[in-house]
C-alpha positions as CSV (number, residue, x, y, z in Angstrom):
1,M,17.0,1.7,-9.1
2,S,18.1,-1.9,-8.9
3,K,16.0,-4.5,-7.0
4,T,18.4,-4.5,-4.1
5,A,18.4,-0.7,-3.9
6,H,14.6,-0.7,-4.0
7,Y,14.4,-3.2,-1.1
8,L,16.8,-1.0,0.9
9,Y,14.7,2.0,0.0
10,I,11.5,0.4,1.3
11,G,13.3,-1.1,4.3
12,L,14.7,2.3,5.3
13,F,11.1,3.8,5.3
14,I,9.7,0.9,7.4
15,T,12.6,1.1,9.8
16,I,12.2,4.8,10.3
17,V,8.4,4.4,10.9
18,F,9.0,1.7,13.5
19,V,11.9,3.4,15.3
20,V,10.1,6.8,15.5
21,T,6.9,5.1,16.8
22,I,8.8,3.1,19.4
23,F,10.6,6.3,20.5
24,L,7.3,8.2,20.8
25,V,5.7,5.5,22.8
26,Y,8.8,5.1,25.1
27,K,9.1,8.8,25.6
28,G,5.5,9.6,26.5
29,M,4.0,6.3,27.7
30,S,3.8,7.5,31.4
31,Y,2.3,10.9,30.4
32,Y,-0.3,9.5,27.9
33,Q,-1.5,6.9,30.4
34,T,-2.1,9.7,33.0
35,G,-5.7,10.9,33.3
36,L,-6.5,14.2,31.5
37,E,-7.2,16.0,34.9
38,E,-3.8,14.8,36.3
39,R,-1.6,15.5,33.4
40,F,-1.0,19.1,34.5
41,Y,1.0,17.8,37.5
42,H,3.0,15.3,35.4
43,A,6.8,16.0,35.0
44,D,6.6,15.8,31.2
45,H,3.5,18.0,30.8
46,Q,5.3,21.1,29.7
47,M,7.2,19.1,27.0
48,L,4.5,16.7,25.7
49,K,1.3,18.7,25.9
50,P,0.0,19.8,22.4
51,S,1.5,23.3,22.9
52,G,4.7,21.9,24.5
53,A,8.1,21.9,23.0
54,L,7.9,18.3,21.9
55,G,4.2,18.0,21.5
56,H,4.0,21.1,19.3
57,G,7.0,19.9,17.3
58,Y,5.3,16.6,16.6
59,G,2.3,18.5,15.1
60,I,4.4,20.8,13.0
61,V,6.7,18.0,11.6
62,G,3.8,15.6,11.1
63,T,1.8,18.3,9.2
64,L,4.7,19.2,7.0
65,M,5.3,15.5,6.2
66,M,1.7,15.1,5.0
67,I,1.8,18.3,3.0
68,I,5.1,17.3,1.4
69,G,3.9,13.7,0.8
70,V,0.7,14.8,-0.9
71,S,2.0,17.7,-2.9
72,T,5.2,16.0,-4.3
73,Y,3.3,12.9,-5.4
74,M,0.6,15.0,-7.0
75,M,3.1,17.2,-8.8
76,R,5.1,14.2,-10.0
77,K,1.9,12.6,-11.3
78,R,0.5,15.6,-13.1
79,M,3.4,17.9,-14.1
80,R,5.1,17.1,-17.4
81,L,8.3,18.8,-16.1
82,M,8.7,16.0,-13.5
83,A,7.7,13.1,-15.8
84,K,11.3,11.8,-15.9
85,W,12.1,12.4,-12.2
86,G,12.2,8.8,-11.2
87,L,9.5,6.1,-11.4
88,L,6.0,7.0,-10.3
89,K,5.8,4.0,-8.0
90,H,8.8,5.1,-6.1
91,W,7.2,8.5,-5.6
92,L,4.0,6.7,-4.4
93,E,6.1,4.8,-1.9
94,F,7.6,8.0,-0.6
95,H,4.1,9.5,-0.4
96,I,2.9,6.5,1.6
97,F,5.9,6.8,3.9
98,L,5.4,10.5,4.7
99,C,1.6,10.0,5.0
100,T,2.1,7.2,7.4
101,L,4.7,8.8,9.7
102,G,3.0,12.2,9.5
103,P,-0.3,11.1,11.0
104,I,1.5,9.1,13.7
105,L,3.3,12.3,14.8
106,V,0.0,14.3,14.7
107,L,-1.6,11.6,16.8
108,F,1.1,12.1,19.5
109,H,0.8,15.9,19.1
110,T,-2.8,15.7,20.2
111,A,-1.7,13.8,23.3
112,F,-4.7,11.5,22.6
113,K,-7.1,14.3,23.5
114,F,-9.6,15.1,20.7
115,G,-12.2,17.8,20.8
116,G,-13.8,20.7,19.0
117,I,-13.3,21.4,15.3
118,V,-9.8,19.9,15.4
119,S,-11.4,16.5,16.1
120,I,-13.1,16.7,12.6
121,S,-9.6,17.2,11.0
122,F,-8.2,14.3,13.1
123,W,-10.9,11.8,12.2
124,S,-10.7,13.0,8.6
125,M,-7.0,12.2,8.8
126,V,-7.8,8.8,10.1
127,A,-10.3,8.2,7.3
128,V,-7.7,9.4,4.7
129,F,-5.1,7.0,6.3
130,A,-7.5,4.0,6.3
131,S,-8.7,4.7,2.8
132,G,-5.1,5.0,1.7
133,V,-4.4,1.5,3.0
134,I,-7.4,0.2,1.0
135,G,-6.4,2.2,-2.0
136,R,-2.9,0.8,-1.8
137,F,-4.3,-2.7,-1.9
138,I,-6.5,-1.9,-4.9
139,Y,-3.5,-0.2,-6.6
140,I,-1.2,-3.2,-6.4
141,Q,-4.0,-5.4,-7.9
142,I,-3.9,-3.4,-11.1
143,P,-1.1,-4.6,-13.4
144,R,1.3,-1.7,-14.2
145,S,4.4,-1.1,-16.3
146,I,7.8,-0.7,-14.7
147,E,7.3,3.1,-14.8
148,G,4.0,2.7,-12.9
149,R,1.6,3.2,-15.8
150,E,-1.6,1.3,-15.6
151,L,-1.7,-1.5,-18.2
152,S,-4.7,-2.1,-20.5
153,L,-6.5,-5.5,-20.7
154,S,-4.8,-6.2,-24.1
155,E,-1.4,-5.4,-22.7
156,V,-1.9,-7.8,-19.7
157,K,-3.1,-10.5,-22.0
158,G,0.0,-9.9,-24.2
159,M,2.2,-10.8,-21.1
160,K,0.9,-14.3,-21.1
161,T,3.1,-17.0,-22.6
162,D,2.1,-20.0,-24.7
163,L,2.9,-22.5,-21.9
164,G,2.2,-25.5,-24.1
165,T,4.7,-24.4,-26.8
166,V,7.4,-23.5,-24.2
167,L,7.0,-26.9,-22.5
168,S,7.2,-28.7,-25.9
169,Q,10.2,-26.8,-27.2
170,N,12.4,-26.3,-24.1
171,Y,11.7,-29.4,-22.0
172,N,11.6,-33.1,-22.7
173,I,7.9,-33.5,-21.8
174,D,5.5,-35.7,-23.7
175,N,2.4,-34.2,-25.4
176,E,0.0,-36.0,-23.0
177,A,1.6,-34.4,-19.9
178,I,1.6,-31.0,-21.6
179,A,-2.1,-31.4,-22.5
180,R,-2.9,-32.3,-18.9
181,I,-1.1,-29.3,-17.6
182,T,-2.7,-26.8,-20.0
183,T,-6.1,-28.4,-19.7
184,T,-6.0,-28.4,-15.9
185,L,-5.2,-24.6,-15.8
186,E,-7.9,-23.8,-18.4
187,G,-10.5,-26.1,-16.8
188,R,-10.1,-24.5,-13.3
189,S,-9.8,-20.9,-14.4
190,E,-13.5,-20.0,-14.1
191,V,-14.9,-19.9,-10.6
192,T,-18.4,-18.6,-9.8
193,A,-19.8,-17.6,-6.4
194,S,-22.5,-15.3,-5.1
195,T,-20.1,-12.8,-3.5
196,A,-16.6,-11.5,-4.4
197,L,-15.1,-12.7,-1.1
198,V,-16.3,-16.3,-1.5
199,R,-15.2,-16.2,-5.2
200,Y,-11.8,-15.0,-4.2
201,F,-11.2,-17.8,-1.7
202,K,-12.6,-20.5,-4.0
203,K,-10.3,-19.2,-6.7
204,L,-7.4,-19.3,-4.3
205,L,-8.1,-23.0,-3.4
206,F,-8.5,-23.9,-7.1
207,D,-5.2,-22.3,-8.0
208,R,-3.4,-24.2,-5.3
209,G,-5.0,-27.3,-6.6
210,N,-3.7,-26.4,-10.1
211,I,-0.2,-26.2,-8.7
212,R,-0.4,-29.5,-6.9
213,T,-1.7,-31.1,-10.1
214,V,1.1,-29.7,-12.2
215,K,3.7,-30.9,-9.7
216,S,2.2,-34.4,-9.8
217,V,2.2,-34.4,-13.6
218,L,5.8,-33.2,-13.9
219,K,7.0,-35.9,-11.4
220,K,5.2,-38.6,-13.3
221,A,6.7,-37.3,-16.6
222,G,10.2,-37.7,-15.1
223,V,11.1,-34.0,-15.2
224,N,14.2,-33.3,-13.0
225,K,13.9,-31.1,-9.9
226,F,15.7,-28.1,-11.4
227,D,13.4,-28.0,-14.5
228,R,10.3,-28.6,-12.3
229,K,11.1,-25.4,-10.3
230,K,11.4,-23.4,-13.5
231,I,8.2,-24.8,-14.9
232,L,6.3,-24.2,-11.7
233,K,7.5,-20.6,-11.6
234,M,6.0,-20.2,-15.1
235,V,2.8,-21.8,-14.1
236,K,2.5,-19.6,-11.0
237,N,3.1,-16.5,-13.2
238,E,0.4,-17.7,-15.6
239,I,-2.0,-18.2,-12.7
240,S,-1.2,-14.7,-11.3
241,L,-1.8,-13.1,-14.7
242,N,-5.1,-15.0,-15.0
243,R,-6.2,-13.6,-11.6
244,R,-5.3,-10.1,-12.6
245,I,-7.1,-10.4,-15.9
246,D,-10.2,-11.8,-14.1
247,R,-10.4,-8.8,-11.7
248,L,-8.8,-6.1,-13.8
249,T,-12.1,-4.3,-14.7
250,T,-13.4,-4.6,-11.2
251,M,-10.3,-3.2,-9.6
252,Q,-10.1,-0.3,-12.1
253,N,-13.7,0.6,-11.3
254,L,-13.1,0.3,-7.6
255,F,-10.0,2.6,-7.9
256,K,-12.2,5.3,-9.6
257,Y,-14.7,5.1,-6.7
258,W,-11.9,5.1,-4.2
259,H,-10.8,8.5,-5.3
260,V,-14.3,9.8,-4.7
261,A,-14.0,8.7,-1.0
262,H,-10.3,9.5,-0.4
263,L,-10.1,13.0,-1.8
264,P,-13.0,14.7,0.1
265,F,-11.6,13.5,3.5
266,A,-8.2,14.8,2.5
267,I,-9.6,18.2,1.6
268,I,-11.6,18.5,4.9
269,M,-8.5,17.5,6.8
270,F,-6.2,20.1,5.2
271,V,-8.9,22.9,5.4
272,I,-9.4,22.4,9.1
273,M,-5.7,21.9,9.6
274,I,-5.1,25.4,8.0
275,I,-7.8,26.9,10.3
276,H,-6.1,25.2,13.3
277,V,-2.7,26.6,12.4
278,G,-4.1,30.0,11.8
279,V,-5.9,30.1,15.2
280,T,-2.7,28.7,16.9
281,L,-0.6,31.5,15.4
282,T,-3.2,34.1,16.3
283,F,-3.1,33.1,19.9
284,G,0.7,33.5,19.9
285,Y,1.9,29.8,19.9
286,R,5.2,30.0,18.0
287,W,6.9,26.8,19.1
288,I,10.7,27.4,19.3
289,F,10.7,30.3,16.9
């Protein structure tokens, strides 16, 4: 999949989520704003109540989306048969799409009324969704190959370029300017702080300082605007790799612990969901079938 096709792929998912959410809000705003005791008399009650034609449909479609999203991604990740069926990161994006839109539909299926054992499933779903957002953040911090395979520390270090050699061979820059650029990056690479959050923001400020310093050095060295842009791009890539190397082990450990939190909530959600569906069918709710 080309970069343009990938952007369209992601854009389509985002558009569908936004359009469906706007439709759901527009369709049921009046009903959902009505008090629980008064909803029975609302004109849309028979359609939007959890057992109504639309409300019930929201729940069925949303549930199927979550089941498909989880099962297809797990199969693609673990089954050798599917190893060559597209890139793993594209399957992850499809998983995120279905497991974002699915909970939204389930939320509207409940008509914002939570109670009994189903509420445990709902809040488990919320926990799964929230932890999924956190997991996605951690996931993108870990360097990966184009196929989505997690890179080792040695592989990430191998991606770094010898910036000094490149500047010396490809650009008309004197050795003093090159030394200042490389020394500046190396000198500001280590940032210490008592907490990870403080360390992150300090490192961010230092990195921006690095870039400003490099810009100043390149201007003084008389490098033309076109070459400055290319060199700054290399410098930013070097800084990005340094960041990833610095936090690689931390993020890998966090990702392992994240699975411990994410999986149990997902299991609870699906177990109670199955019980809910079983009870619903037992009491004769068949939707449009």
